[in-house]
Structures are given as C-alpha cells and as structure tokens.
PyMOL CGO cylinders between C-alpha atoms (Angstrom):
from pymol import cmd
from pymol.cgo import CYLINDER

trace = [
    CYLINDER, 44.78, -34.85, 45.82, 43.76, -32.02, 48.50, 0.3, 1, 1, 1, 1, 1, 1,
    CYLINDER, 43.76, -32.02, 48.50, 41.21, -32.89, 51.15, 0.3, 1, 1, 1, 1, 1, 1,
    CYLINDER, 41.21, -32.89, 51.15, 39.63, -30.41, 53.56, 0.3, 1, 1, 1, 1, 1, 1,
    CYLINDER, 39.63, -30.41, 53.56, 39.49, -31.46, 57.13, 0.3, 1, 1, 1, 1, 1, 1,
    CYLINDER, 39.49, -31.46, 57.13, 35.96, -32.47, 57.14, 0.3, 1, 1, 1, 1, 1, 1,
    CYLINDER, 35.96, -32.47, 57.14, 36.59, -34.99, 54.22, 0.3, 1, 1, 1, 1, 1, 1,
    CYLINDER, 36.59, -34.99, 54.22, 39.77, -36.27, 55.99, 0.3, 1, 1, 1, 1, 1, 1,
    CYLINDER, 39.77, -36.27, 55.99, 37.49, -37.30, 58.76, 0.3, 1, 1, 1, 1, 1, 1,
    CYLINDER, 37.49, -37.30, 58.76, 35.34, -39.25, 56.25, 0.3, 1, 1, 1, 1, 1, 1,
    CYLINDER, 35.34, -39.25, 56.25, 38.22, -41.45, 55.13, 0.3, 1, 1, 1, 1, 1, 1,
    CYLINDER, 38.22, -41.45, 55.13, 39.91, -39.42, 52.50, 0.3, 1, 1, 1, 1, 1, 1,
    CYLINDER, 39.91, -39.42, 52.50, 43.38, -40.33, 54.07, 0.3, 1, 1, 1, 1, 1, 1,
    CYLINDER, 43.38, -40.33, 54.07, 42.61, -44.00, 53.84, 0.3, 1, 1, 1, 1, 1, 1,
    CYLINDER, 42.61, -44.00, 53.84, 41.52, -43.78, 50.30, 0.3, 1, 1, 1, 1, 1, 1,
    CYLINDER, 41.52, -43.78, 50.30, 44.67, -41.94, 48.96, 0.3, 1, 1, 1, 1, 1, 1,
    CYLINDER, 44.67, -41.94, 48.96, 47.32, -44.64, 49.39, 0.3, 1, 1, 1, 1, 1, 1,
    CYLINDER, 47.32, -44.64, 49.39, 49.33, -45.82, 46.25, 0.3, 1, 1, 1, 1, 1, 1,
    CYLINDER, 49.33, -45.82, 46.25, 52.14, -48.27, 45.82, 0.3, 1, 1, 1, 1, 1, 1,
    CYLINDER, 52.14, -48.27, 45.82, 55.61, -46.52, 45.78, 0.3, 1, 1, 1, 1, 1, 1,
    CYLINDER, 55.61, -46.52, 45.78, 58.73, -48.75, 45.73, 0.3, 1, 1, 1, 1, 1, 1,
    CYLINDER, 58.73, -48.75, 45.73, 60.88, -45.73, 46.41, 0.3, 1, 1, 1, 1, 1, 1,
    CYLINDER, 60.88, -45.73, 46.41, 59.51, -45.40, 49.99, 0.3, 1, 1, 1, 1, 1, 1,
    CYLINDER, 59.51, -45.40, 49.99, 60.76, -47.61, 53.01, 0.3, 1, 1, 1, 1, 1, 1,
    CYLINDER, 60.76, -47.61, 53.01, 57.11, -48.94, 53.71, 0.3, 1, 1, 1, 1, 1, 1,
    CYLINDER, 57.11, -48.94, 53.71, 56.35, -49.46, 49.88, 0.3, 1, 1, 1, 1, 1, 1,
    CYLINDER, 56.35, -49.46, 49.88, 53.45, -47.16, 50.09, 0.3, 1, 1, 1, 1, 1, 1,
    CYLINDER, 53.45, -47.16, 50.09, 52.73, -43.36, 49.71, 0.3, 1, 1, 1, 1, 1, 1,
    CYLINDER, 52.73, -43.36, 49.71, 49.86, -41.09, 50.00, 0.3, 1, 1, 1, 1, 1, 1,
    CYLINDER, 49.86, -41.09, 50.00, 48.61, -38.31, 47.88, 0.3, 1, 1, 1, 1, 1, 1,
    CYLINDER, 48.61, -38.31, 47.88, 47.11, -36.28, 50.80, 0.3, 1, 1, 1, 1, 1, 1,
    CYLINDER, 47.11, -36.28, 50.80, 50.29, -36.51, 53.03, 0.3, 1, 1, 1, 1, 1, 1,
    CYLINDER, 50.29, -36.51, 53.03, 53.28, -37.43, 50.72, 0.3, 1, 1, 1, 1, 1, 1,
    CYLINDER, 53.28, -37.43, 50.72, 56.08, -39.28, 52.46, 0.3, 1, 1, 1, 1, 1, 1,
    CYLINDER, 56.08, -39.28, 52.46, 53.91, -40.17, 55.53, 0.3, 1, 1, 1, 1, 1, 1,
    CYLINDER, 53.91, -40.17, 55.53, 55.99, -43.20, 56.07, 0.3, 1, 1, 1, 1, 1, 1,
    CYLINDER, 55.99, -43.20, 56.07, 52.82, -45.35, 56.97, 0.3, 1, 1, 1, 1, 1, 1,
    CYLINDER, 52.82, -45.35, 56.97, 51.87, -48.47, 55.14, 0.3, 1, 1, 1, 1, 1, 1,
    CYLINDER, 51.87, -48.47, 55.14, 48.44, -48.99, 53.79, 0.3, 1, 1, 1, 1, 1, 1,
    CYLINDER, 48.44, -48.99, 53.79, 46.49, -50.75, 56.46, 0.3, 1, 1, 1, 1, 1, 1,
    CYLINDER, 46.49, -50.75, 56.46, 43.57, -51.77, 54.13, 0.3, 1, 1, 1, 1, 1, 1,
    CYLINDER, 43.57, -51.77, 54.13, 45.51, -52.61, 50.93, 0.3, 1, 1, 1, 1, 1, 1,
    CYLINDER, 45.51, -52.61, 50.93, 43.93, -56.00, 50.59, 0.3, 1, 1, 1, 1, 1, 1,
    CYLINDER, 43.93, -56.00, 50.59, 40.47, -54.46, 50.49, 0.3, 1, 1, 1, 1, 1, 1,
    CYLINDER, 40.47, -54.46, 50.49, 41.44, -51.53, 48.28, 0.3, 1, 1, 1, 1, 1, 1,
    CYLINDER, 41.44, -51.53, 48.28, 44.00, -53.12, 45.86, 0.3, 1, 1, 1, 1, 1, 1,
    CYLINDER, 44.00, -53.12, 45.86, 47.11, -51.74, 44.45, 0.3, 1, 1, 1, 1, 1, 1,
    CYLINDER, 47.11, -51.74, 44.45, 46.88, -48.56, 42.26, 0.3, 1, 1, 1, 1, 1, 1,
    CYLINDER, 46.88, -48.56, 42.26, 49.11, -45.84, 40.91, 0.3, 1, 1, 1, 1, 1, 1,
    CYLINDER, 49.11, -45.84, 40.91, 48.37, -41.93, 40.65, 0.3, 1, 1, 1, 1, 1, 1,
    CYLINDER, 48.37, -41.93, 40.65, 48.02, -40.33, 37.29, 0.3, 1, 1, 1, 1, 1, 1,
    CYLINDER, 48.02, -40.33, 37.29, 49.63, -36.92, 37.21, 0.3, 1, 1, 1, 1, 1, 1,
    CYLINDER, 49.63, -36.92, 37.21, 49.80, -34.38, 34.51, 0.3, 1, 1, 1, 1, 1, 1,
    CYLINDER, 49.80, -34.38, 34.51, 52.31, -31.40, 34.26, 0.3, 1, 1, 1, 1, 1, 1,
    CYLINDER, 52.31, -31.40, 34.26, 51.18, -28.06, 34.76, 0.3, 1, 1, 1, 1, 1, 1,
    CYLINDER, 51.18, -28.06, 34.76, 52.62, -24.52, 35.22, 0.3, 1, 1, 1, 1, 1, 1,
    CYLINDER, 52.62, -24.52, 35.22, 52.13, -22.78, 38.58, 0.3, 1, 1, 1, 1, 1, 1,
    CYLINDER, 52.13, -22.78, 38.58, 53.77, -19.47, 39.49, 0.3, 1, 1, 1, 1, 1, 1,
    CYLINDER, 53.77, -19.47, 39.49, 56.41, -19.99, 36.88, 0.3, 1, 1, 1, 1, 1, 1,
    CYLINDER, 56.41, -19.99, 36.88, 57.22, -23.70, 38.13, 0.3, 1, 1, 1, 1, 1, 1,
    CYLINDER, 57.22, -23.70, 38.13, 56.29, -26.93, 36.75, 0.3, 1, 1, 1, 1, 1, 1,
    CYLINDER, 56.29, -26.93, 36.75, 54.08, -29.03, 39.10, 0.3, 1, 1, 1, 1, 1, 1,
    CYLINDER, 54.08, -29.03, 39.10, 52.39, -32.41, 39.15, 0.3, 1, 1, 1, 1, 1, 1,
    CYLINDER, 52.39, -32.41, 39.15, 48.64, -32.21, 39.13, 0.3, 1, 1, 1, 1, 1, 1,
    CYLINDER, 48.64, -32.21, 39.13, 46.77, -35.24, 40.46, 0.3, 1, 1, 1, 1, 1, 1,
    CYLINDER, 46.77, -35.24, 40.46, 44.20, -36.46, 37.66, 0.3, 1, 1, 1, 1, 1, 1,
    CYLINDER, 44.20, -36.46, 37.66, 43.12, -39.86, 38.97, 0.3, 1, 1, 1, 1, 1, 1,
    CYLINDER, 43.12, -39.86, 38.97, 44.02, -43.35, 39.70, 0.3, 1, 1, 1, 1, 1, 1,
    CYLINDER, 44.02, -43.35, 39.70, 45.10, -46.22, 37.55, 0.3, 1, 1, 1, 1, 1, 1,
    CYLINDER, 45.10, -46.22, 37.55, 44.25, -49.74, 38.95, 0.3, 1, 1, 1, 1, 1, 1,
    CYLINDER, 44.25, -49.74, 38.95, 47.22, -52.05, 38.96, 0.3, 1, 1, 1, 1, 1, 1,
    CYLINDER, 47.22, -52.05, 38.96, 45.65, -54.90, 40.95, 0.3, 1, 1, 1, 1, 1, 1,
    CYLINDER, 45.65, -54.90, 40.95, 41.80, -54.81, 42.06, 0.3, 1, 1, 1, 1, 1, 1,
    CYLINDER, 41.80, -54.81, 42.06, 41.21, -55.43, 45.79, 0.3, 1, 1, 1, 1, 1, 1,
    CYLINDER, 41.21, -55.43, 45.79, 38.59, -57.48, 47.51, 0.3, 1, 1, 1, 1, 1, 1,
    CYLINDER, 38.59, -57.48, 47.51, 35.98, -54.66, 47.38, 0.3, 1, 1, 1, 1, 1, 1,
    CYLINDER, 35.98, -54.66, 47.38, 34.91, -52.42, 44.50, 0.3, 1, 1, 1, 1, 1, 1,
    CYLINDER, 34.91, -52.42, 44.50, 35.98, -48.84, 44.78, 0.3, 1, 1, 1, 1, 1, 1,
    CYLINDER, 35.98, -48.84, 44.78, 32.43, -47.73, 45.79, 0.3, 1, 1, 1, 1, 1, 1,
    CYLINDER, 32.43, -47.73, 45.79, 32.35, -50.42, 48.55, 0.3, 1, 1, 1, 1, 1, 1,
    CYLINDER, 32.35, -50.42, 48.55, 35.82, -49.47, 49.80, 0.3, 1, 1, 1, 1, 1, 1,
    CYLINDER, 35.82, -49.47, 49.80, 34.96, -45.74, 49.87, 0.3, 1, 1, 1, 1, 1, 1,
    CYLINDER, 34.96, -45.74, 49.87, 31.92, -46.25, 52.10, 0.3, 1, 1, 1, 1, 1, 1,
    CYLINDER, 31.92, -46.25, 52.10, 33.83, -48.86, 54.13, 0.3, 1, 1, 1, 1, 1, 1,
    CYLINDER, 33.83, -48.86, 54.13, 36.63, -46.13, 54.72, 0.3, 1, 1, 1, 1, 1, 1,
    CYLINDER, 36.63, -46.13, 54.72, 34.01, -43.47, 55.42, 0.3, 1, 1, 1, 1, 1, 1,
    CYLINDER, 34.01, -43.47, 55.42, 32.20, -45.70, 57.97, 0.3, 1, 1, 1, 1, 1, 1,
    CYLINDER, 32.20, -45.70, 57.97, 35.53, -46.57, 59.68, 0.3, 1, 1, 1, 1, 1, 1,
    CYLINDER, 35.53, -46.57, 59.68, 36.56, -42.94, 59.98, 0.3, 1, 1, 1, 1, 1, 1,
    CYLINDER, 36.56, -42.94, 59.98, 33.19, -41.98, 61.16, 0.3, 1, 1, 1, 1, 1, 1,
    CYLINDER, 33.19, -41.98, 61.16, 33.24, -44.68, 63.77, 0.3, 1, 1, 1, 1, 1, 1,
    CYLINDER, 33.24, -44.68, 63.77, 36.84, -43.79, 65.04, 0.3, 1, 1, 1, 1, 1, 1,
    CYLINDER, 36.84, -43.79, 65.04, 35.64, -40.09, 65.16, 0.3, 1, 1, 1, 1, 1, 1,
    CYLINDER, 35.64, -40.09, 65.16, 32.74, -41.16, 67.35, 0.3, 1, 1, 1, 1, 1, 1,
    CYLINDER, 32.74, -41.16, 67.35, 34.84, -43.56, 69.55, 0.3, 1, 1, 1, 1, 1, 1,
    CYLINDER, 34.84, -43.56, 69.55, 37.51, -40.61, 70.22, 0.3, 1, 1, 1, 1, 1, 1,
    CYLINDER, 37.51, -40.61, 70.22, 34.94, -38.53, 71.81, 0.3, 1, 1, 1, 1, 1, 1,
    CYLINDER, 34.94, -38.53, 71.81, 31.35, -40.38, 72.31, 0.3, 1, 1, 1, 1, 1, 1,
    CYLINDER, 31.35, -40.38, 72.31, 29.92, -37.73, 74.41, 0.3, 1, 1, 1, 1, 1, 1,
    CYLINDER, 29.92, -37.73, 74.41, 30.32, -34.91, 71.63, 0.3, 1, 1, 1, 1, 1, 1,
    CYLINDER, 30.32, -34.91, 71.63, 26.70, -34.68, 70.73, 0.3, 1, 1, 1, 1, 1, 1,
    CYLINDER, 26.70, -34.68, 70.73, 25.73, -34.11, 74.38, 0.3, 1, 1, 1, 1, 1, 1,
    CYLINDER, 25.73, -34.11, 74.38, 28.50, -31.64, 74.78, 0.3, 1, 1, 1, 1, 1, 1,
    CYLINDER, 28.50, -31.64, 74.78, 27.20, -29.67, 71.60, 0.3, 1, 1, 1, 1, 1, 1,
    CYLINDER, 27.20, -29.67, 71.60, 23.73, -29.63, 72.91, 0.3, 1, 1, 1, 1, 1, 1,
    CYLINDER, 23.73, -29.63, 72.91, 24.52, -28.49, 76.25, 0.3, 1, 1, 1, 1, 1, 1,
    CYLINDER, 24.52, -28.49, 76.25, 26.89, -25.79, 74.75, 0.3, 1, 1, 1, 1, 1, 1,
    CYLINDER, 26.89, -25.79, 74.75, 24.10, -24.42, 72.63, 0.3, 1, 1, 1, 1, 1, 1,
    CYLINDER, 24.10, -24.42, 72.63, 21.87, -23.95, 75.92, 0.3, 1, 1, 1, 1, 1, 1,
    CYLINDER, 21.87, -23.95, 75.92, 24.94, -22.49, 77.79, 0.3, 1, 1, 1, 1, 1, 1,
    CYLINDER, 24.94, -22.49, 77.79, 25.29, -19.76, 74.98, 0.3, 1, 1, 1, 1, 1, 1,
    CYLINDER, 25.29, -19.76, 74.98, 21.77, -19.01, 74.86, 0.3, 1, 1, 1, 1, 1, 1,
    CYLINDER, 21.77, -19.01, 74.86, 21.84, -18.45, 78.62, 0.3, 1, 1, 1, 1, 1, 1,
    CYLINDER, 21.84, -18.45, 78.62, 24.79, -16.38, 78.51, 0.3, 1, 1, 1, 1, 1, 1,
    CYLINDER, 24.79, -16.38, 78.51, 23.38, -14.19, 75.79, 0.3, 1, 1, 1, 1, 1, 1,
    CYLINDER, 23.38, -14.19, 75.79, 20.09, -13.80, 77.75, 0.3, 1, 1, 1, 1, 1, 1,
    CYLINDER, 20.09, -13.80, 77.75, 22.07, -12.91, 80.77, 0.3, 1, 1, 1, 1, 1, 1,
    CYLINDER, 22.07, -12.91, 80.77, 24.29, -10.43, 79.07, 0.3, 1, 1, 1, 1, 1, 1,
    CYLINDER, 24.29, -10.43, 79.07, 21.00, -8.70, 78.05, 0.3, 1, 1, 1, 1, 1, 1,
    CYLINDER, 21.00, -8.70, 78.05, 19.62, -8.56, 81.58, 0.3, 1, 1, 1, 1, 1, 1,
    CYLINDER, 19.62, -8.56, 81.58, 23.14, -7.58, 83.05, 0.3, 1, 1, 1, 1, 1, 1,
    CYLINDER, 23.14, -7.58, 83.05, 23.31, -4.75, 80.52, 0.3, 1, 1, 1, 1, 1, 1,
    CYLINDER, 23.31, -4.75, 80.52, 19.77, -3.45, 81.27, 0.3, 1, 1, 1, 1, 1, 1,
    CYLINDER, 19.77, -3.45, 81.27, 20.47, -3.71, 84.98, 0.3, 1, 1, 1, 1, 1, 1,
    CYLINDER, 20.47, -3.71, 84.98, 23.72, -1.77, 84.61, 0.3, 1, 1, 1, 1, 1, 1,
    CYLINDER, 23.72, -1.77, 84.61, 21.75, 0.93, 82.78, 0.3, 1, 1, 1, 1, 1, 1,
    CYLINDER, 21.75, 0.93, 82.78, 19.23, 1.13, 85.52, 0.3, 1, 1, 1, 1, 1, 1,
    CYLINDER, 19.23, 1.13, 85.52, 21.85, 1.49, 88.42, 0.3, 1, 1, 1, 1, 1, 1,
    CYLINDER, 21.85, 1.49, 88.42, 23.93, 4.20, 86.54, 0.3, 1, 1, 1, 1, 1, 1,
    CYLINDER, 23.93, 4.20, 86.54, 21.02, 6.27, 85.05, 0.3, 1, 1, 1, 1, 1, 1,
    CYLINDER, 21.02, 6.27, 85.05, 20.99, 8.70, 88.12, 0.3, 1, 1, 1, 1, 1, 1,
    CYLINDER, 20.99, 8.70, 88.12, 24.62, 9.06, 88.45, 0.3, 1, 1, 1, 1, 1, 1,
    CYLINDER, 24.62, 9.06, 88.45, 25.31, 10.64, 84.90, 0.3, 1, 1, 1, 1, 1, 1,
]
cmd.load_cgo(trace, "trace")
C-alpha cells in the first residue's frame, strides 16, 4: 500500500496497521514495513490481515497489496475510523505549526513585492546604463 506524502498527512499511516506475530511489537504496517511501532488505535480499528497476490515485476515475484481481511472488528466502523484518523492527522499537522496559514499568506505578499521590485530594478538599471553603451 503506497501513500503519497499528502495522504500520509491525512492518516494513511494510522490506517495501514495489521497484526503480525513475527514482529516484536506484534504489529506491522504496509506503508512502512518493519516500523517497530505498535498500533496506537488498535481498539478502535480492530484486528485485520492484509491480502496479497503474487505478481511478477522486473523478473522477480513480488507481493501486491489487494485489501484487508477483518479478523476482529473494532469499536468504530471502517469509515468512522478513517475519518477519525484523518481528523487526528490534520489536528497534529496543525498543532505542529499553527501559524502556517499566516506564514503562507505573508509569503505570497512577499513574493509579489519581490516580483514587482525586480521589474522596477530592471527598468531602473536599463535607465542608468542607456547612455554608457
């Protein structure tokens, strides 16, 4: 299961845990295999196993993720858990940098100013050097 960075920020990592008794923590993750981190929300998500199919890629046999098999349902439905994981990831992203919206808004104005200033400086430079050439 591959997740781009944008999806990771929306809780994809929290949704990809599965029970794996071969690991020390008893859990594994399809996004980051062998992450050595237990599932923090296992009671809400429930216990499940990944379903893989064999495929050939560049002359090697690889496992391709197909979906999940629910072993024991959690306290939330799959949709409720996905929404909760997305909300949690969005909240933690905001808590990491609450002033981000202001920084982006100010950054747009700074870039517009620099673009305008570059235009003025270029025309001023042309005016200063027109007699020297």
